[in-house]
C-alpha positions as CSV (number, residue, x, y, z in Angstrom):
1,M,72.3,25.7,-36.1
2,Q,70.6,25.6,-33.0
3,P,70.4,29.0,-31.0
4,P,71.7,29.4,-27.7
5,G,69.2,29.1,-24.6
6,T,69.6,32.6,-23.7
7,V,68.0,33.6,-27.2
8,L,65.3,31.2,-26.9
9,Q,64.5,32.4,-23.4
10,R,64.5,36.0,-24.7
11,F,61.9,35.2,-27.3
12,E,60.0,33.3,-24.7
13,M,59.9,36.6,-22.4
14,L,58.4,38.6,-25.4
15,C,55.7,36.1,-26.1
16,A,54.9,36.2,-22.3
17,K,54.8,39.9,-22.4
18,F,52.6,40.0,-25.6
19,I,50.2,37.7,-23.7
20,W,49.9,39.9,-20.5
21,G,49.4,43.1,-22.6
22,A,52.7,44.4,-21.3
23,K,54.4,47.3,-23.2
24,E,57.7,49.4,-23.1
25,G,58.0,50.8,-19.8
26,N,54.4,49.3,-18.5
27,K,54.9,46.0,-17.0
28,K,52.1,43.6,-16.3
29,I,51.9,40.9,-13.9
30,H,52.2,37.5,-15.2
31,W,49.7,35.5,-13.1
32,V,50.4,32.0,-14.7
33,A,53.9,30.7,-15.1
34,W,55.0,30.5,-19.2
35,K,55.6,26.5,-18.5
36,K,52.0,26.3,-17.5
37,I,50.7,28.4,-20.4
38,C,52.7,26.2,-22.8
39,L,50.6,22.9,-21.4
40,P,48.1,21.3,-23.8
41,V,44.8,22.8,-24.0
42,S,43.3,19.6,-22.4
43,E,45.7,20.0,-19.4
44,G,44.8,23.5,-18.6
45,G,47.3,25.4,-20.9
46,L,46.8,27.5,-24.1
47,G,48.5,25.0,-26.4
48,I,51.5,27.0,-27.0
49,R,54.6,25.1,-27.8
50,R,57.8,26.0,-26.1
51,L,60.9,26.9,-28.3
52,K,63.0,24.5,-26.4
53,D,60.6,21.8,-27.0
54,S,60.6,22.7,-30.8
55,M,64.4,22.8,-31.0
56,T,64.4,19.3,-29.3
57,A,62.0,17.9,-31.9
58,F,63.9,19.5,-34.8
59,S,67.0,17.8,-33.4
60,I,65.4,14.5,-33.3
61,K,64.2,14.8,-36.8
62,L,67.7,15.7,-37.8
63,W,69.2,12.7,-36.4
64,F,66.4,10.4,-37.8
65,R,67.3,11.7,-41.3
66,F,70.8,11.2,-40.9
67,R,70.0,7.6,-39.9
68,S,67.3,6.6,-42.4
69,V,68.1,8.7,-45.4
70,E,71.2,8.1,-47.6
71,S,72.6,11.4,-48.8
72,Q,75.9,12.9,-49.3
73,W,75.6,14.9,-46.0
74,G,74.9,11.7,-44.1
75,S,77.7,9.9,-45.7
76,F,80.2,12.6,-44.9
77,L,79.0,12.6,-41.3
78,V,79.7,8.8,-41.2
79,K,83.2,9.0,-42.6
80,R,84.3,12.0,-40.7
81,Y,82.9,10.9,-37.2
82,C,81.8,7.4,-37.2
83,K,84.5,5.6,-39.1
84,F,83.7,1.9,-38.8
85,D,81.8,2.1,-35.5
86,P,77.8,2.4,-35.4
87,P,76.3,5.7,-35.1
88,A,74.5,4.5,-32.0
89,A,77.7,3.6,-30.2
90,V,80.2,6.5,-31.3
91,R,81.6,8.4,-28.4
92,L,81.4,12.2,-28.2
93,M,84.9,13.7,-29.1
94,Q,86.1,16.9,-29.0
95,N,86.6,19.3,-31.9
96,I,83.6,18.6,-33.5
97,S,81.2,20.6,-35.5
98,P,78.1,22.4,-33.7
99,T,75.5,20.3,-35.7
100,W,77.2,17.1,-34.7
101,R,77.3,17.9,-31.1
102,R,73.7,19.0,-31.2
103,M,72.7,15.5,-32.7
104,M,74.9,13.5,-30.3
105,N,73.3,15.4,-27.4
106,I,69.9,14.0,-28.6
107,R,71.0,10.6,-29.9
108,N,70.0,8.5,-27.0
109,K,66.4,9.8,-27.0
110,A,66.1,9.5,-30.7
111,E,67.4,5.9,-30.9
112,Q,64.6,4.7,-28.5
113,E,61.9,5.7,-31.0
114,I,63.9,4.2,-34.2
115,G,63.1,0.7,-35.1
116,W,64.9,-1.3,-37.7
117,R,64.1,-4.1,-40.4
118,I,66.6,-6.4,-40.8
119,G,66.2,-6.5,-44.6
120,D,69.6,-7.6,-46.2
121,G,71.2,-7.2,-42.6
122,Q,73.0,-3.9,-43.1
123,I,72.3,-2.8,-39.5
124,S,74.3,-3.0,-36.2
125,F,73.8,-6.3,-34.2
126,W,74.8,-4.8,-31.0
127,F,73.2,-1.1,-31.0
128,D,70.4,-1.0,-33.6
129,S,66.9,-2.0,-32.1
130,W,65.9,-4.4,-34.3
131,F,64.8,-7.1,-31.6
132,P,61.4,-6.7,-29.7
133,D,62.9,-7.7,-26.4
134,G,65.4,-4.6,-26.7
135,I,68.8,-3.6,-28.0
136,I,71.3,-6.7,-27.7
137,S,73.9,-4.7,-26.0
138,S,71.4,-4.2,-23.2
139,L,70.5,-7.9,-23.1
140,A,74.0,-9.4,-23.1
141,P,77.7,-8.2,-22.9
142,I,79.3,-7.4,-26.2
143,Q,81.5,-10.2,-27.6
144,G,83.8,-9.5,-30.4
145,H,83.6,-6.6,-32.6
146,Q,81.0,-4.1,-31.6
147,S,80.6,-2.9,-35.2
148,R,79.4,-6.3,-36.3
149,L,76.4,-6.3,-38.6
150,V,73.2,-8.7,-38.6
151,D,74.3,-10.1,-41.9
152,W,77.1,-11.9,-40.4
153,F,74.8,-14.0,-38.2
154,V,72.2,-14.6,-41.3
155,G,72.7,-17.3,-43.9
156,D,70.5,-18.1,-46.7
157,R,67.8,-15.8,-44.9
158,K,68.0,-18.1,-41.5
159,W,69.7,-17.3,-38.5
160,N,73.0,-19.2,-38.2
161,L,72.7,-20.6,-34.6
162,A,76.4,-21.5,-34.3
163,R,77.4,-18.0,-34.8
164,L,74.8,-16.6,-32.2
165,L,76.1,-19.0,-29.7
166,L,79.5,-17.3,-30.2
167,V,78.6,-14.1,-29.0
168,V,75.4,-14.4,-26.7
169,P,74.2,-16.6,-24.4
170,P,72.2,-19.8,-25.4
171,D,68.6,-18.6,-24.0
172,L,68.9,-15.2,-25.9
173,A,70.2,-17.1,-29.2
174,H,67.2,-19.3,-28.8
175,R,64.8,-16.2,-28.1
176,I,66.3,-14.8,-31.5
177,L,65.4,-17.8,-33.3
178,D,62.1,-17.7,-32.2
179,N,62.0,-14.3,-33.7
180,S,62.0,-15.7,-37.0
181,D,59.0,-16.6,-39.3
182,G,59.8,-19.7,-41.7
183,C,62.8,-18.6,-43.7
184,Q,62.2,-15.0,-43.2
185,V,64.1,-13.0,-40.9
186,V,61.6,-10.5,-39.1
187,G,62.2,-7.4,-37.4
188,P,60.2,-5.4,-35.0
189,S,58.9,-2.9,-37.6
190,C,58.2,-6.0,-40.0
191,S,55.2,-7.5,-38.1
192,S,53.1,-5.5,-35.7
193,H,51.5,-8.8,-34.4
194,L,54.5,-10.2,-33.5
195,S,55.8,-7.1,-31.8
196,L,52.7,-6.7,-29.9
197,F,52.8,-10.6,-28.6
198,F,56.5,-9.8,-27.4
199,A,55.5,-6.7,-25.8
200,G,52.4,-8.0,-24.2
201,V,54.3,-10.8,-22.6
202,G,56.6,-8.2,-20.9
203,V,53.7,-6.0,-19.8
204,W,51.5,-9.0,-18.5
205,N,54.7,-10.3,-16.6
206,F,55.6,-6.9,-15.2
207,F,52.1,-6.4,-13.6
208,G,51.7,-9.9,-12.8
209,C,54.6,-9.9,-10.6
210,H,53.8,-6.7,-8.8
211,F,50.1,-7.9,-8.1
212,R,51.1,-11.6,-7.3
213,V,49.2,-13.2,-10.0
214,Q,50.2,-16.7,-10.9
215,N,49.8,-17.9,-14.4
216,F,49.0,-14.4,-15.4
217,H,48.4,-15.3,-19.0
218,F,44.8,-16.9,-17.5
219,F,42.4,-14.1,-17.5
220,A,40.6,-15.6,-14.7
221,N,43.5,-15.4,-12.4
222,W,43.2,-11.6,-12.2
223,M,40.0,-11.8,-10.1
224,V,40.9,-11.4,-6.4
225,S,37.9,-13.8,-5.6
226,N,35.7,-16.4,-7.1
227,G,34.2,-13.7,-9.2
228,W,34.9,-10.1,-10.3
229,S,34.5,-7.8,-7.3
230,R,31.4,-5.8,-7.0
231,N,33.0,-2.6,-5.6
232,G,36.0,-3.1,-8.0
233,H,39.6,-3.8,-7.3
234,I,43.1,-2.5,-8.6
235,R,44.3,-5.8,-9.7
236,E,41.1,-6.6,-11.8
237,L,41.1,-3.2,-13.3
238,I,44.9,-3.6,-14.3
239,S,44.0,-6.7,-16.7
240,F,41.6,-4.6,-18.5
241,L,44.1,-1.7,-18.6
242,I,46.7,-3.9,-20.4
243,I,44.2,-5.0,-23.1
244,W,43.3,-1.4,-23.6
245,F,47.0,0.2,-23.9
246,L,48.4,-3.1,-25.8
247,W,45.3,-2.2,-28.3
248,K,46.2,1.4,-28.1
249,A,49.9,0.5,-29.0
250,R,49.2,-1.5,-31.9
251,N,46.8,1.1,-33.6
252,D,49.7,3.5,-32.9
253,H,52.3,1.1,-34.9
254,K,49.6,0.7,-37.5
255,H,48.4,4.1,-38.3
256,K,51.2,6.4,-36.9
257,G,54.5,4.2,-37.3
258,I,55.2,4.3,-33.5
259,R,57.1,1.4,-32.6
260,I,55.5,-1.1,-29.9
261,H,57.7,-1.2,-26.8
262,S,56.7,-2.9,-23.7
263,A,58.4,-0.4,-21.5
264,R,56.5,2.6,-22.9
265,I,53.1,0.5,-22.5
266,I,54.1,-0.2,-18.8
267,Q,55.0,3.6,-18.2
268,H,51.6,4.6,-19.8
269,I,49.6,2.3,-17.7
270,L,51.5,3.3,-14.6
271,D,50.5,7.2,-15.5
272,F,47.0,6.4,-15.8
273,I,46.9,4.6,-12.4
274,L,48.4,7.6,-11.1
275,S,46.3,10.2,-12.5
276,I,42.9,8.5,-11.4
277,G,44.4,7.7,-7.8
278,R,45.4,11.4,-7.2
279,S,41.8,12.6,-8.7
280,G,40.2,10.3,-6.0
281,L,38.5,7.7,-8.5
282,L,40.8,4.9,-6.6
283,R,40.0,4.7,-3.0
284,A,41.4,2.7,0.0
285,I,38.9,-0.1,-0.7
286,H,40.2,-0.8,-4.0
287,W,43.9,-1.5,-3.2
288,G,42.8,-4.4,-0.7
289,G,45.7,-6.6,0.1
290,F,48.1,-4.4,-2.2
291,E,48.7,-1.2,-0.2
292,D,52.4,-1.8,-0.5
293,V,52.0,-1.2,-4.3
294,A,50.2,1.9,-3.9
295,T,52.8,3.2,-1.5
296,S,55.5,2.5,-3.9
297,M,53.4,4.6,-6.6
298,E,53.4,7.2,-3.9
299,L,49.7,6.9,-3.4
300,S,48.7,7.3,0.2
301,Y,45.0,6.5,1.6
302,T,43.6,7.5,4.9
303,L,41.6,4.4,6.1
304,S,38.2,5.6,7.2
305,R,35.9,3.7,9.6
306,T,33.0,2.2,7.9
307,T,29.6,2.4,10.2
308,Y,27.3,-0.7,10.0
309,I,23.8,-0.4,11.2
310,R,21.9,-3.7,12.4
311,T,18.9,-4.2,14.5
312,V,19.4,-5.6,18.0
313,R,17.1,-6.8,20.5
314,W,17.2,-8.1,24.1
315,L,16.2,-11.7,24.2
316,A,14.3,-13.2,27.5
317,P,16.3,-16.2,29.0
318,N,14.8,-19.7,28.5
319,F,12.5,-21.0,31.4
320,G,14.4,-21.8,34.4
321,F,17.2,-19.6,33.7
322,F,18.0,-16.1,34.8
323,R,20.1,-13.8,33.1
324,L,22.9,-11.9,34.8
325,N,24.0,-8.5,33.4
326,T,27.8,-7.9,33.7
327,Y,28.0,-4.5,32.0
328,G,27.2,-2.5,35.0
329,C,24.9,0.2,35.5
330,S,25.7,3.7,33.7
331,K,25.1,5.7,37.3
332,F,27.4,5.8,40.2
333,G,30.5,5.0,38.5
334,G,29.3,1.5,36.8
335,E,32.1,-0.1,35.0
336,S,31.7,-1.1,31.5
337,V,33.8,-4.0,29.8
338,D,34.1,-5.1,26.3
339,S,32.3,-8.7,26.7
340,L,33.6,-9.6,23.3
341,A,37.2,-9.5,24.4
342,A,36.3,-11.2,27.7
343,L,34.2,-14.3,25.7
344,A,37.5,-14.2,23.6
345,I,39.7,-14.7,26.4
346,L,37.6,-17.3,28.2
347,D,37.5,-19.4,24.9
348,A,41.2,-19.0,24.4
349,D,43.6,-21.9,25.8
350,F,46.1,-19.7,27.1
351,S,45.9,-16.0,28.4
352,S,48.5,-13.6,30.3
353,W,50.0,-14.5,33.6
354,E,48.1,-11.7,35.1
355,L,44.8,-13.0,34.2
356,M,45.6,-16.8,34.4
357,G,44.2,-17.4,38.0
358,I,40.7,-15.9,37.4
359,V,40.4,-17.2,33.8
360,T,41.0,-20.8,35.2
361,K,38.5,-20.4,37.8
362,I,35.9,-19.0,35.4
363,Q,36.6,-22.0,33.0
364,S,36.2,-24.3,35.5
365,I,33.0,-23.1,36.6
366,L,31.8,-23.2,33.2
367,K,32.5,-26.7,32.6
368,T,31.1,-27.9,36.1
369,S,27.9,-25.7,36.1
370,L,24.9,-25.3,34.0
371,V,26.2,-21.7,32.8
372,R,26.0,-20.3,29.3
373,K,27.8,-17.0,28.3
374,S,26.8,-14.8,25.3
375,H,27.1,-11.6,24.1
376,I,24.7,-8.7,23.6
377,F,25.2,-5.2,22.2
378,R,25.0,-2.4,24.5
379,K,21.8,-0.6,22.8
380,A,20.1,-3.8,23.2
381,N,21.0,-4.1,26.8
382,G,19.1,-0.9,27.7
383,A,16.5,-2.4,29.7
384,A,19.0,-4.2,32.1
385,D,20.8,-1.0,32.5
386,E,17.6,0.8,33.7
387,L,16.8,-1.9,36.0
388,D,20.6,-1.4,37.4
389,N,20.1,2.1,38.0
390,L,16.8,1.6,39.6
391,G,18.2,-0.8,42.2
392,V,21.2,1.6,42.9
393,V,18.5,4.6,43.6
394,S,16.2,2.5,45.7
395,G,19.1,0.8,47.6
396,S,17.5,-2.5,47.5
397,A,19.3,-5.6,46.3
398,I,15.6,-6.9,45.0
399,L,13.0,-5.4,43.1
400,H,9.6,-6.3,43.0
401,P,7.2,-5.8,40.0
402,A,5.3,-3.1,41.9
403,D,8.4,-1.2,42.6
404,I,8.9,-0.6,38.9
405,V,7.3,2.5,37.2
406,G,7.1,3.2,33.8
């Protein structure tokens, strides 16, 4: 019997007082919340298991034994509460025992972790998880009796296509046929390689759609350019994460008996990306072109300006030419302009109506005169700027070499 929540809370309060050294009549400050203390050691907690989580685990184990072990207790529950309906589809009724209510409250969570071998077919076709892509009732609407067993669709250890087509769409029926190996009917727990294949397709397809990868089954298509990025990119990282977590799922299935499920693998990858994103290992540069995906994962980045250093110098004009500095001197209100923007306006075929007249005149002069336009960075134009300032101070429009000092 599961104790009430208030009883569990009282026990945890006593444990917390013990940890902080509180005594009867002598209270101590609890500097850390109890739920944080119960986190694993790797996450900063003390590794103490919460009583509520322990009761949840015991309830799941109780449901698993009811579903997997033949016993008089299990047979009684089936006849008392299930009748002819599959246990996974029974509705919660009134006037039931506390134990059955406890099991029903945990049923959905427990069923997600249970996979079935087809064997002799004595499992529910609609509600038991024997198909790698998921429970059949979640893939197609229920047709006919919901208590239908798998053995009704199997004859001579082969699927009966005609009967499958009576209750499921043709594409799903053929996917079920593709899930058979020769004359044997194979379930997700029978072949880890087959389950890994089906789960892998779902994982690759999920991330391939989000990161706009065509033909995602070709590994080279995950590169954002002709080669792997030097600084790294999220789309390229995803491809390696998929391989890694698929391999982990395969090992967990083989050594721990954990069922391979594509949704669980996808969630593990998303959690990993979220953790390294929040820790600062993923920066804005790694999300180039996929900022919308980062935003959907609640990862926001403040784009910072990158400063580049380059060497610039002033070039003397060719013989017979003189250079006209349009930047303007720095003294006495000399006006500065963005010459790169000016060059872009002059090279454009159209401009705003305010500038159309003057731009047309300048373009006409450029076509009919021996004039060239070019851009020079401000720092390299320092000599011309000093000459402008000297001309303003001297009041002379023409400077001779003897007037220039320094």
